[in-house]
Every structure is written in C-alpha cells, then in structure tokens.
PDB file of N, CA, C and O in Angstrom, chain B, residues numbered from 101:
ATOM      1  N   MET B 101       0.811  -1.193   0.000  1.00  0.00           N
ATOM      2  CA  MET B 101       0.000   0.000   0.000  1.00  0.00           C
ATOM      3  C   MET B 101       0.855   1.258   0.000  1.00  0.00           C
ATOM      4  O   MET B 101       0.513   2.246  -0.650  1.00  0.00           O
ATOM      5  N   GLU B 102       1.959   1.223   0.723  1.00  0.00           N
ATOM      6  CA  GLU B 102       2.762   2.429   0.835  1.00  0.00           C
ATOM      7  C   GLU B 102       3.435   2.805  -0.477  1.00  0.00           C
ATOM      8  O   GLU B 102       3.797   3.966  -0.667  1.00  0.00           O
ATOM      9  N   ASP B 103       3.609   1.858  -1.379  1.00  0.00           N
ATOM     10  CA  ASP B 103       4.230   2.160  -2.664  1.00  0.00           C
ATOM     11  C   ASP B 103       3.269   2.839  -3.625  1.00  0.00           C
ATOM     12  O   ASP B 103       3.700   3.426  -4.618  1.00  0.00           O
ATOM     13  N   ALA B 104       1.995   2.769  -3.349  1.00  0.00           N
ATOM     14  CA  ALA B 104       1.006   3.426  -4.210  1.00  0.00           C
ATOM     15  C   ALA B 104       1.157   4.935  -4.062  1.00  0.00           C
ATOM     16  O   ALA B 104       1.464   5.441  -2.983  1.00  0.00           O
ATOM     17  N   ASN B 105       0.940   5.628  -5.148  1.00  0.00           N
ATOM     18  CA  ASN B 105       1.079   7.082  -5.134  1.00  0.00           C
ATOM     19  C   ASN B 105      -0.247   7.713  -4.716  1.00  0.00           C
ATOM     20  O   ASN B 105      -0.898   8.392  -5.511  1.00  0.00           O
ATOM     21  N   LEU B 106      -0.632   7.489  -3.489  1.00  0.00           N
ATOM     22  CA  LEU B 106      -1.904   8.001  -2.986  1.00  0.00           C
ATOM     23  C   LEU B 106      -1.743   9.448  -2.540  1.00  0.00           C
ATOM     24  O   LEU B 106      -0.781   9.790  -1.853  1.00  0.00           O
ATOM     25  N   VAL B 107      -2.673  10.281  -2.928  1.00  0.00           N
ATOM     26  CA  VAL B 107      -2.597  11.694  -2.570  1.00  0.00           C
ATOM     27  C   VAL B 107      -3.596  12.055  -1.478  1.00  0.00           C
ATOM     28  O   VAL B 107      -3.327  12.936  -0.662  1.00  0.00           O
ATOM     29  N   ASP B 108      -4.709  11.406  -1.455  1.00  0.00           N
ATOM     30  CA  ASP B 108      -5.793  11.737  -0.530  1.00  0.00           C
ATOM     31  C   ASP B 108      -5.452  11.274   0.886  1.00  0.00           C
ATOM     32  O   ASP B 108      -5.242  10.085   1.127  1.00  0.00           O
ATOM     33  N   GLY B 109      -5.399  12.220   1.810  1.00  0.00           N
ATOM     34  CA  GLY B 109      -5.070  11.893   3.189  1.00  0.00           C
ATOM     35  C   GLY B 109      -6.024  10.906   3.826  1.00  0.00           C
ATOM     36  O   GLY B 109      -5.617  10.099   4.662  1.00  0.00           O
ATOM     37  N   GLU B 110      -7.302  10.961   3.437  1.00  0.00           N
ATOM     38  CA  GLU B 110      -8.278  10.044   4.032  1.00  0.00           C
ATOM     39  C   GLU B 110      -7.997   8.597   3.636  1.00  0.00           C
ATOM     40  O   GLU B 110      -8.208   7.684   4.435  1.00  0.00           O
ATOM     41  N   VAL B 111      -7.528   8.383   2.425  1.00  0.00           N
ATOM     42  CA  VAL B 111      -7.174   7.024   1.999  1.00  0.00           C
ATOM     43  C   VAL B 111      -5.997   6.520   2.830  1.00  0.00           C
ATOM     44  O   VAL B 111      -5.976   5.359   3.238  1.00  0.00           O
ATOM     45  N   TRP B 112      -5.025   7.383   3.078  1.00  0.00           N
ATOM     46  CA  TRP B 112      -3.904   6.996   3.931  1.00  0.00           C
ATOM     47  C   TRP B 112      -4.400   6.656   5.339  1.00  0.00           C
ATOM     48  O   TRP B 112      -3.922   5.707   5.962  1.00  0.00           O
ATOM     49  N   TYR B 113      -5.361   7.436   5.830  1.00  0.00           N
ATOM     50  CA  TYR B 113      -5.922   7.181   7.157  1.00  0.00           C
ATOM     51  C   TYR B 113      -6.584   5.800   7.212  1.00  0.00           C
ATOM     52  O   TYR B 113      -6.381   5.041   8.160  1.00  0.00           O
ATOM     53  N   LEU B 114      -7.362   5.491   6.203  1.00  0.00           N
ATOM     54  CA  LEU B 114      -8.028   4.182   6.160  1.00  0.00           C
ATOM     55  C   LEU B 114      -7.006   3.056   6.113  1.00  0.00           C
ATOM     56  O   LEU B 114      -7.190   2.020   6.752  1.00  0.00           O
ATOM     57  N   ASN B 115      -5.931   3.254   5.359  1.00  0.00           N
ATOM     58  CA  ASN B 115      -4.869   2.247   5.299  1.00  0.00           C
ATOM     59  C   ASN B 115      -4.191   2.083   6.658  1.00  0.00           C
ATOM     60  O   ASN B 115      -3.835   0.970   7.046  1.00  0.00           O
ATOM     61  N   ALA B 116      -4.017   3.176   7.373  1.00  0.00           N
ATOM     62  CA  ALA B 116      -3.422   3.097   8.712  1.00  0.00           C
ATOM     63  C   ALA B 116      -4.283   2.223   9.619  1.00  0.00           C
ATOM     64  O   ALA B 116      -3.763   1.429  10.403  1.00  0.00           O
ATOM     65  N   GLY B 117      -5.593   2.371   9.508  1.00  0.00           N
ATOM     66  CA  GLY B 117      -6.503   1.549  10.296  1.00  0.00           C
ATOM     67  C   GLY B 117      -6.366   0.071   9.985  1.00  0.00           C
ATOM     68  O   GLY B 117      -6.431  -0.769  10.883  1.00  0.00           O
ATOM     69  N   VAL B 118      -6.177  -0.246   8.714  1.00  0.00           N
ATOM     70  CA  VAL B 118      -5.991  -1.651   8.311  1.00  0.00           C
ATOM     71  C   VAL B 118      -4.719  -2.208   8.945  1.00  0.00           C
ATOM     72  O   VAL B 118      -4.724  -3.312   9.490  1.00  0.00           O
ATOM     73  N   TYR B 119      -3.631  -1.444   8.873  1.00  0.00           N
ATOM     74  CA  TYR B 119      -2.390  -1.896   9.501  1.00  0.00           C
ATOM     75  C   TYR B 119      -2.584  -2.105  11.005  1.00  0.00           C
ATOM     76  O   TYR B 119      -2.091  -3.080  11.573  1.00  0.00           O
ATOM     77  N   CYS B 120      -3.289  -1.204  11.625  1.00  0.00           N
ATOM     78  CA  CYS B 120      -3.447  -1.269  13.078  1.00  0.00           C
ATOM     79  C   CYS B 120      -4.258  -2.494  13.510  1.00  0.00           C
ATOM     80  O   CYS B 120      -3.873  -3.195  14.446  1.00  0.00           O
ATOM     81  N   ILE B 121      -5.378  -2.751  12.830  1.00  0.00           N
ATOM     82  CA  ILE B 121      -6.177  -3.910  13.237  1.00  0.00           C
ATOM     83  C   ILE B 121      -5.469  -5.223  12.930  1.00  0.00           C
ATOM     84  O   ILE B 121      -5.832  -6.274  13.457  1.00  0.00           O
ATOM     85  N   ASN B 122      -4.439  -5.152  12.058  1.00  0.00           N
ATOM     86  CA  ASN B 122      -3.621  -6.333  11.783  1.00  0.00           C
ATOM     87  C   ASN B 122      -2.368  -6.368  12.656  1.00  0.00           C
ATOM     88  O   ASN B 122      -1.438  -7.132  12.399  1.00  0.00           O
ATOM     89  N   GLN B 123      -2.361  -5.523  13.700  1.00  0.00           N
ATOM     90  CA  GLN B 123      -1.276  -5.478  14.683  1.00  0.00           C
ATOM     91  C   GLN B 123       0.069  -5.047  14.095  1.00  0.00           C
ATOM     92  O   GLN B 123       1.115  -5.350  14.668  1.00  0.00           O
ATOM     93  N   GLU B 124       0.054  -4.349  12.970  1.00  0.00           N
ATOM     94  CA  GLU B 124       1.277  -3.800  12.383  1.00  0.00           C
ATOM     95  C   GLU B 124       1.369  -2.336  12.832  1.00  0.00           C
ATOM     96  O   GLU B 124       1.162  -1.407  12.052  1.00  0.00           O
ATOM     97  N   ILE B 125       1.683  -2.173  14.101  1.00  0.00           N
ATOM     98  CA  ILE B 125       1.585  -0.873  14.757  1.00  0.00           C
ATOM     99  C   ILE B 125       2.563   0.143  14.170  1.00  0.00           C
ATOM    100  O   ILE B 125       2.189   1.293  13.940  1.00  0.00           O
ATOM    101  N   ASP B 126       3.803  -0.260  13.926  1.00  0.00           N
ATOM    102  CA  ASP B 126       4.776   0.685  13.369  1.00  0.00           C
ATOM    103  C   ASP B 126       4.340   1.187  11.995  1.00  0.00           C
ATOM    104  O   ASP B 126       4.454   2.376  11.698  1.00  0.00           O
ATOM    105  N   LYS B 127       3.841   0.278  11.163  1.00  0.00           N
ATOM    106  CA  LYS B 127       3.350   0.691   9.843  1.00  0.00           C
ATOM    107  C   LYS B 127       2.127   1.587   9.987  1.00  0.00           C
ATOM    108  O   LYS B 127       1.982   2.568   9.258  1.00  0.00           O
ATOM    109  N   CYS B 128       1.259   1.256  10.914  1.00  0.00           N
ATOM    110  CA  CYS B 128       0.077   2.078  11.170  1.00  0.00           C
ATOM    111  C   CYS B 128       0.490   3.511  11.478  1.00  0.00           C
ATOM    112  O   CYS B 128      -0.049   4.456  10.902  1.00  0.00           O
ATOM    113  N   ILE B 129       1.430   3.668  12.371  1.00  0.00           N
ATOM    114  CA  ILE B 129       1.854   5.006  12.792  1.00  0.00           C
ATOM    115  C   ILE B 129       2.503   5.756  11.635  1.00  0.00           C
ATOM    116  O   ILE B 129       2.249   6.945  11.440  1.00  0.00           O
ATOM    117  N   SER B 130       3.331   5.068  10.878  1.00  0.00           N
ATOM    118  CA  SER B 130       3.975   5.691   9.720  1.00  0.00           C
ATOM    119  C   SER B 130       2.951   6.170   8.694  1.00  0.00           C
ATOM    120  O   SER B 130       3.040   7.290   8.191  1.00  0.00           O
ATOM    121  N   VAL B 131       1.992   5.321   8.392  1.00  0.00           N
ATOM    122  CA  VAL B 131       0.965   5.658   7.402  1.00  0.00           C
ATOM    123  C   VAL B 131       0.026   6.737   7.949  1.00  0.00           C
ATOM    124  O   VAL B 131      -0.409   7.614   7.204  1.00  0.00           O
ATOM    125  N   LEU B 132      -0.282   6.677   9.230  1.00  0.00           N
ATOM    126  CA  LEU B 132      -1.126   7.702   9.838  1.00  0.00           C
ATOM    127  C   LEU B 132      -0.442   9.065   9.777  1.00  0.00           C
ATOM    128  O   LEU B 132      -1.094  10.082   9.541  1.00  0.00           O
ATOM    129  N   ASP B 133       0.854   9.084   9.987  1.00  0.00           N
ATOM    130  CA  ASP B 133       1.609  10.333   9.881  1.00  0.00           C
ATOM    131  C   ASP B 133       1.504  10.899   8.461  1.00  0.00           C
ATOM    132  O   ASP B 133       1.351  12.107   8.277  1.00  0.00           O
ATOM    133  N   LYS B 134       1.587  10.027   7.473  1.00  0.00           N
ATOM    134  CA  LYS B 134       1.425  10.469   6.078  1.00  0.00           C
ATOM    135  C   LYS B 134       0.019  11.018   5.849  1.00  0.00           C
ATOM    136  O   LYS B 134      -0.160  11.991   5.117  1.00  0.00           O
ATOM    137  N   ALA B 135      -0.966  10.399   6.470  1.00  0.00           N
ATOM    138  CA  ALA B 135      -2.349  10.877   6.326  1.00  0.00           C
ATOM    139  C   ALA B 135      -2.478  12.304   6.848  1.00  0.00           C
ATOM    140  O   ALA B 135      -3.093  13.158   6.209  1.00  0.00           O
ATOM    141  N   VAL B 136      -1.896  12.546   8.004  1.00  0.00           N
ATOM    142  CA  VAL B 136      -1.968  13.885   8.597  1.00  0.00           C
ATOM    143  C   VAL B 136      -1.224  14.888   7.718  1.00  0.00           C
ATOM    144  O   VAL B 136      -1.706  15.998   7.492  1.00  0.00           O
ATOM    145  N   LYS B 137      -0.060  14.499   7.227  1.00  0.00           N
ATOM    146  CA  LYS B 137       0.707  15.392   6.347  1.00  0.00           C
ATOM    147  C   LYS B 137      -0.038  15.694   5.052  1.00  0.00           C
ATOM    148  O   LYS B 137       0.154  16.754   4.455  1.00  0.00           O
ATOM    149  N   ARG B 138      -0.880  14.774   4.620  1.00  0.00           N
ATOM    150  CA  ARG B 138      -1.631  14.958   3.374  1.00  0.00           C
ATOM    151  C   ARG B 138      -3.018  15.562   3.611  1.00  0.00           C
ATOM    152  O   ARG B 138      -3.849  15.589   2.703  1.00  0.00           O
ATOM    153  N   GLY B 139      -3.261  16.039   4.817  1.00  0.00           N
ATOM    154  CA  GLY B 139      -4.460  16.817   5.061  1.00  0.00           C
ATOM    155  C   GLY B 139      -5.592  16.145   5.808  1.00  0.00           C
ATOM    156  O   GLY B 139      -6.672  16.722   5.930  1.00  0.00           O
ATOM    157  N   TYR B 140      -5.373  14.940   6.312  1.00  0.00           N
ATOM    158  CA  TYR B 140      -6.423  14.312   7.115  1.00  0.00           C
ATOM    159  C   TYR B 140      -6.095  14.548   8.585  1.00  0.00           C
ATOM    160  O   TYR B 140      -5.183  13.928   9.130  1.00  0.00           O
ATOM    161  N   PHE B 141      -6.836  15.439   9.217  1.00  0.00           N
ATOM    162  CA  PHE B 141      -6.561  15.767  10.617  1.00  0.00           C
ATOM    163  C   PHE B 141      -7.850  15.850  11.422  1.00  0.00           C
ATOM    164  O   PHE B 141      -8.041  16.774  12.213  1.00  0.00           O
ATOM    165  N   ALA B 142      -8.722  14.886  11.217  1.00  0.00           N
ATOM    166  CA  ALA B 142      -9.991  14.822  11.962  1.00  0.00           C
ATOM    167  C   ALA B 142      -9.710  14.283  13.365  1.00  0.00           C
ATOM    168  O   ALA B 142     -10.058  13.152  13.704  1.00  0.00           O
ATOM    169  N   TYR B 143      -9.077  15.125  14.154  1.00  0.00           N
ATOM    170  CA  TYR B 143      -8.613  14.738  15.486  1.00  0.00           C
ATOM    171  C   TYR B 143      -9.705  14.140  16.378  1.00  0.00           C
ATOM    172  O   TYR B 143      -9.474  13.090  16.977  1.00  0.00           O
ATOM    173  N   PRO B 144     -10.887  14.765  16.494  1.00  0.00           N
ATOM    174  CA  PRO B 144     -11.914  14.159  17.353  1.00  0.00           C
ATOM    175  C   PRO B 144     -12.285  12.733  16.915  1.00  0.00           C
ATOM    176  O   PRO B 144     -12.540  11.866  17.751  1.00  0.00           O
ATOM    177  N   HIS B 145     -12.309  12.507  15.617  1.00  0.00           N
ATOM    178  CA  HIS B 145     -12.614  11.161  15.116  1.00  0.00           C
ATOM    179  C   HIS B 145     -11.493  10.187  15.476  1.00  0.00           C
ATOM    180  O   HIS B 145     -11.748   9.062  15.906  1.00  0.00           O
ATOM    181  N   MET B 146     -10.253  10.632  15.294  1.00  0.00           N
ATOM    182  CA  MET B 146      -9.114   9.762  15.596  1.00  0.00           C
ATOM    183  C   MET B 146      -9.111   9.322  17.057  1.00  0.00           C
ATOM    184  O   MET B 146      -8.706   8.205  17.377  1.00  0.00           O
ATOM    185  N   LEU B 147      -9.564  10.205  17.934  1.00  0.00           N
ATOM    186  CA  LEU B 147      -9.598   9.854  19.359  1.00  0.00           C
ATOM    187  C   LEU B 147     -10.571   8.717  19.649  1.00  0.00           C
ATOM    188  O   LEU B 147     -10.379   7.961  20.601  1.00  0.00           O
ATOM    189  N   LYS B 148     -11.612   8.596  18.832  1.00  0.00           N
ATOM    190  CA  LYS B 148     -12.653   7.586  19.075  1.00  0.00           C
ATOM    191  C   LYS B 148     -12.574   6.381  18.145  1.00  0.00           C
ATOM    192  O   LYS B 148     -13.243   5.376  18.384  1.00  0.00           O
ATOM    193  N   CYS B 149     -11.774   6.466  17.099  1.00  0.00           N
ATOM    194  CA  CYS B 149     -11.736   5.404  16.086  1.00  0.00           C
ATOM    195  C   CYS B 149     -11.219   4.098  16.690  1.00  0.00           C
ATOM    196  O   CYS B 149     -10.089   4.023  17.173  1.00  0.00           O
ATOM    197  N   ARG B 150     -12.051   3.098  16.653  1.00  0.00           N
ATOM    198  CA  ARG B 150     -11.683   1.804  17.257  1.00  0.00           C
ATOM    199  C   ARG B 150     -10.599   1.085  16.475  1.00  0.00           C
ATOM    200  O   ARG B 150      -9.896   0.240  17.029  1.00  0.00           O
ATOM    201  N   PHE B 151     -10.452   1.408  15.188  1.00  0.00           N
ATOM    202  CA  PHE B 151      -9.389   0.782  14.395  1.00  0.00           C
ATOM    203  C   PHE B 151      -8.006   1.125  14.952  1.00  0.00           C
ATOM    204  O   PHE B 151      -7.062   0.350  14.792  1.00  0.00           O
ATOM    205  N   LEU B 152      -7.886   2.271  15.598  1.00  0.00           N
ATOM    206  CA  LEU B 152      -6.593   2.685  16.151  1.00  0.00           C
ATOM    207  C   LEU B 152      -6.359   2.167  17.567  1.00  0.00           C
ATOM    208  O   LEU B 152      -5.281   2.373  18.124  1.00  0.00           O
ATOM    209  N   ASP B 153      -7.336   1.510  18.147  1.00  0.00           N
ATOM    210  CA  ASP B 153      -7.221   1.042  19.532  1.00  0.00           C
ATOM    211  C   ASP B 153      -5.982   0.190  19.803  1.00  0.00           C
ATOM    212  O   ASP B 153      -5.373   0.349  20.860  1.00  0.00           O
ATOM    213  N   PRO B 154      -5.577  -0.711  18.894  1.00  0.00           N
ATOM    214  CA  PRO B 154      -4.386  -1.505  19.201  1.00  0.00           C
ATOM    215  C   PRO B 154      -3.112  -0.674  19.405  1.00  0.00           C
ATOM    216  O   PRO B 154      -2.157  -1.148  20.020  1.00  0.00           O
ATOM    217  N   ALA B 155      -3.095   0.551  18.897  1.00  0.00           N
ATOM    218  CA  ALA B 155      -1.904   1.400  19.023  1.00  0.00           C
ATOM    219  C   ALA B 155      -2.007   2.413  20.158  1.00  0.00           C
ATOM    220  O   ALA B 155      -1.054   3.149  20.415  1.00  0.00           O
ATOM    221  N   ARG B 156      -3.141   2.461  20.834  1.00  0.00           N
ATOM    222  CA  ARG B 156      -3.319   3.438  21.919  1.00  0.00           C
ATOM    223  C   ARG B 156      -2.235   3.244  22.982  1.00  0.00           C
ATOM    224  O   ARG B 156      -1.900   2.118  23.349  1.00  0.00           O
ATOM    225  N   GLY B 157      -1.702   4.351  23.461  1.00  0.00           N
ATOM    226  CA  GLY B 157      -0.644   4.308  24.461  1.00  0.00           C
ATOM    227  C   GLY B 157       0.749   4.257  23.870  1.00  0.00           C
ATOM    228  O   GLY B 157       1.732   4.394  24.597  1.00  0.00           O
ATOM    229  N   ASN B 158       0.853   4.061  22.560  1.00  0.00           N
ATOM    230  CA  ASN B 158       2.151   4.053  21.891  1.00  0.00           C
ATOM    231  C   ASN B 158       2.610   5.504  21.718  1.00  0.00           C
ATOM    232  O   ASN B 158       1.853   6.325  21.200  1.00  0.00           O
ATOM    233  N   PRO B 159       3.824   5.831  22.137  1.00  0.00           N
ATOM    234  CA  PRO B 159       4.303   7.211  22.006  1.00  0.00           C
ATOM    235  C   PRO B 159       4.299   7.720  20.560  1.00  0.00           C
ATOM    236  O   PRO B 159       4.084   8.908  20.322  1.00  0.00           O
ATOM    237  N   GLY B 160       4.533   6.838  19.611  1.00  0.00           N
ATOM    238  CA  GLY B 160       4.495   7.234  18.203  1.00  0.00           C
ATOM    239  C   GLY B 160       3.106   7.667  17.783  1.00  0.00           C
ATOM    240  O   GLY B 160       2.946   8.660  17.072  1.00  0.00           O
ATOM    241  N   LEU B 161       2.096   6.922  18.223  1.00  0.00           N
ATOM    242  CA  LEU B 161       0.716   7.304  17.916  1.00  0.00           C
ATOM    243  C   LEU B 161       0.379   8.623  18.598  1.00  0.00           C
ATOM    244  O   LEU B 161      -0.251   9.494  17.999  1.00  0.00           O
ATOM    245  N   ASP B 162       0.796   8.767  19.842  1.00  0.00           N
ATOM    246  CA  ASP B 162       0.526  10.011  20.564  1.00  0.00           C
ATOM    247  C   ASP B 162       1.120  11.214  19.833  1.00  0.00           C
ATOM    248  O   ASP B 162       0.497  12.274  19.772  1.00  0.00           O
ATOM    249  N   ALA B 163       2.315  11.054  19.283  1.00  0.00           N
ATOM    250  CA  ALA B 163       2.970  12.151  18.561  1.00  0.00           C
ATOM    251  C   ALA B 163       2.199  12.520  17.295  1.00  0.00           C
ATOM    252  O   ALA B 163       2.027  13.701  16.992  1.00  0.00           O
ATOM    253  N   VAL B 164       1.739  11.519  16.565  1.00  0.00           N
ATOM    254  CA  VAL B 164       0.973  11.786  15.341  1.00  0.00           C
ATOM    255  C   VAL B 164      -0.369  12.417  15.692  1.00  0.00           C
ATOM    256  O   VAL B 164      -0.814  13.349  15.021  1.00  0.00           O
ATOM    257  N   LEU B 165      -1.010  11.917  16.733  1.00  0.00           N
ATOM    258  CA  LEU B 165      -2.282  12.504  17.159  1.00  0.00           C
ATOM    259  C   LEU B 165      -2.100  13.960  17.585  1.00  0.00           C
ATOM    260  O   LEU B 165      -2.983  14.789  17.370  1.00  0.00           O
ATOM    261  N   ASP B 166      -0.966  14.262  18.183  1.00  0.00           N
ATOM    262  CA  ASP B 166      -0.712  15.645  18.574  1.00  0.00           C
ATOM    263  C   ASP B 166      -0.576  16.544  17.339  1.00  0.00           C
ATOM    264  O   ASP B 166      -1.059  17.676  17.341  1.00  0.00           O
ATOM    265  N   LYS B 167       0.078  16.044  16.291  1.00  0.00           N
ATOM    266  CA  LYS B 167       0.166  16.802  15.031  1.00  0.00           C
ATOM    267  C   LYS B 167      -1.230  17.049  14.470  1.00  0.00           C
ATOM    268  O   LYS B 167      -1.543  18.153  14.023  1.00  0.00           O
ATOM    269  N   ALA B 168      -2.058  16.023  14.498  1.00  0.00           N
ATOM    270  CA  ALA B 168      -3.432  16.158  13.994  1.00  0.00           C
ATOM    271  C   ALA B 168      -4.212  17.161  14.838  1.00  0.00           C
ATOM    272  O   ALA B 168      -4.976  17.965  14.304  1.00  0.00           O
ATOM    273  N   ARG B 169      -4.020  17.114  16.149  1.00  0.00           N
ATOM    274  CA  ARG B 169      -4.706  18.049  17.044  1.00  0.00           C
ATOM    275  C   ARG B 169      -4.344  19.491  16.713  1.00  0.00           C
ATOM    276  O   ARG B 169      -5.218  20.354  16.639  1.00  0.00           O
ATOM    277  N   LEU B 170      -3.063  19.746  16.517  1.00  0.00           N
ATOM    278  CA  LEU B 170      -2.625  21.110  16.203  1.00  0.00           C
ATOM    279  C   LEU B 170      -3.223  21.604  14.888  1.00  0.00           C
ATOM    280  O   LEU B 170      -3.662  22.751  14.794  1.00  0.00           O
ATOM    281  N   LYS B 171      -3.239  20.743  13.881  1.00  0.00           N
ATOM    282  CA  LYS B 171      -3.835  21.127  12.599  1.00  0.00           C
ATOM    283  C   LYS B 171      -5.338  21.340  12.742  1.00  0.00           C
ATOM    284  O   LYS B 171      -5.897  22.279  12.175  1.00  0.00           O
ATOM    285  N   HIS B 172      -5.981  20.470  13.495  1.00  0.00           N
ATOM    286  CA  HIS B 172      -7.422  20.586  13.719  1.00  0.00           C
ATOM    287  C   HIS B 172      -7.747  21.908  14.423  1.00  0.00           C
ATOM    288  O   HIS B 172      -8.675  22.616  14.033  1.00  0.00           O
ATOM    289  N   GLU B 173      -6.983  22.226  15.449  1.00  0.00           N
ATOM    290  CA  GLU B 173      -7.227  23.463  16.193  1.00  0.00           C
ATOM    291  C   GLU B 173      -6.982  24.696  15.333  1.00  0.00           C
ATOM    292  O   GLU B 173      -7.732  25.668  15.422  1.00  0.00           O
ATOM    293  N   ALA B 174      -5.941  24.669  14.501  1.00  0.00           N
ATOM    294  CA  ALA B 174      -5.662  25.802  13.611  1.00  0.00           C
ATOM    295  C   ALA B 174      -6.794  25.981  12.603  1.00  0.00           C
ATOM    296  O   ALA B 174      -7.212  27.105  12.323  1.00  0.00           O
ATOM    297  N   PHE B 175      -7.283  24.878  12.064  1.00  0.00           N
ATOM    298  CA  PHE B 175      -8.399  24.928  11.112  1.00  0.00           C
ATOM    299  C   PHE B 175      -9.643  25.496  11.787  1.00  0.00           C
ATOM    300  O   PHE B 175     -10.321  26.367  11.241  1.00  0.00           O
ATOM    301  N   LYS B 176      -9.925  24.995  12.962  1.00  0.00           N
ATOM    302  CA  LYS B 176     -11.105  25.435  13.713  1.00  0.00           C
ATOM    303  C   LYS B 176     -11.013  26.933  14.028  1.00  0.00           C
ATOM    304  O   LYS B 176     -11.995  27.663  13.893  1.00  0.00           O
ATOM    305  N   GLU B 177      -9.847  27.374  14.442  1.00  0.00           N
ATOM    306  CA  GLU B 177      -9.630  28.787  14.763  1.00  0.00           C
ATOM    307  C   GLU B 177      -9.837  29.676  13.535  1.00  0.00           C
ATOM    308  O   GLU B 177     -10.421  30.756  13.627  1.00  0.00           O
ATOM    309  N   LYS B 178      -9.358  29.213  12.408  1.00  0.00           N
ATOM    310  CA  LYS B 178      -9.430  30.023  11.186  1.00  0.00           C
ATOM    311  C   LYS B 178     -10.838  30.083  10.598  1.00  0.00           C
ATOM    312  O   LYS B 178     -11.275  31.139  10.142  1.00  0.00           O
ATOM    313  N   PHE B 179     -11.540  28.966  10.605  1.00  0.00           N
ATOM    314  CA  PHE B 179     -12.802  28.890   9.875  1.00  0.00           C
ATOM    315  C   PHE B 179     -14.058  28.895  10.747  1.00  0.00           C
ATOM    316  O   PHE B 179     -15.161  29.061  10.227  1.00  0.00           O
ATOM    317  N   PHE B 180     -13.914  28.720  12.040  1.00  0.00           N
ATOM    318  CA  PHE B 180     -15.063  28.716  12.942  1.00  0.00           C
ATOM    319  C   PHE B 180     -14.798  29.704  14.071  1.00  0.00           C
ATOM    320  O   PHE B 180     -14.334  29.324  15.147  1.00  0.00           O
ATOM    321  N   LEU B 181     -15.089  30.944  13.822  1.00  0.00           N
ATOM    322  CA  LEU B 181     -14.713  32.035  14.722  1.00  0.00           C
ATOM    323  C   LEU B 181     -15.349  31.955  16.100  1.00  0.00           C
ATOM    324  O   LEU B 181     -14.762  32.434  17.071  1.00  0.00           O
ATOM    325  N   ASN B 182     -16.512  31.373  16.210  1.00  0.00           N
ATOM    326  CA  ASN B 182     -17.215  31.340  17.497  1.00  0.00           C
ATOM    327  C   ASN B 182     -16.846  30.155  18.372  1.00  0.00           C
ATOM    328  O   ASN B 182     -17.417  29.997  19.451  1.00  0.00           O
ATOM    329  N   ASN B 183     -15.925  29.331  17.950  1.00  0.00           N
ATOM    330  CA  ASN B 183     -15.575  28.149  18.740  1.00  0.00           C
ATOM    331  C   ASN B 183     -14.297  28.394  19.472  1.00  0.00           C
ATOM    332  O   ASN B 183     -13.824  27.520  20.198  1.00  0.00           O
TER     333      ASN B 183
END
C-alpha cells in the first residue's frame, strides 16, 4: 500500500486503520503520519476510532495525534470564529 502514489489523506488514514487492526503498529503510525501530512486531521474522530485502539498508548501514535490536534485546532480557529 505504501508504494502506491496516494494523494488523498483520508485514503492513507483508512490504510493506517488496516495496519493497526492487523497489529502492524509501526506501519500504522507511519501511514497515519502520512495521512496527517496529506491533510487528514480529523482529530476528534481519531480519538474515538476503534481501528486505532491496538496502538493506543504508543508514544508514536501520541505524537501523530498531537500533530493532527494542532492542525485541527488551527483549522477550527481560522474557519469557525465562534468556537
């Protein structure tokens, strides 16, 4: 999957979930990081997504989630003034 020239961050996110439920945690984190870099930063969803549960508590996942949180907050600040 990683060799495919995927541009859509959401597709990368879905692939990360597949790796995670297959217990390939390092690949999950790597692919999830690519998803965030490619514009998928639905932080509230990531916090609840059960596909990512096998990686919860992993410092690598926490770091990627923090990147997503920062992007999510910046987006929210810019486009939703009352929040």
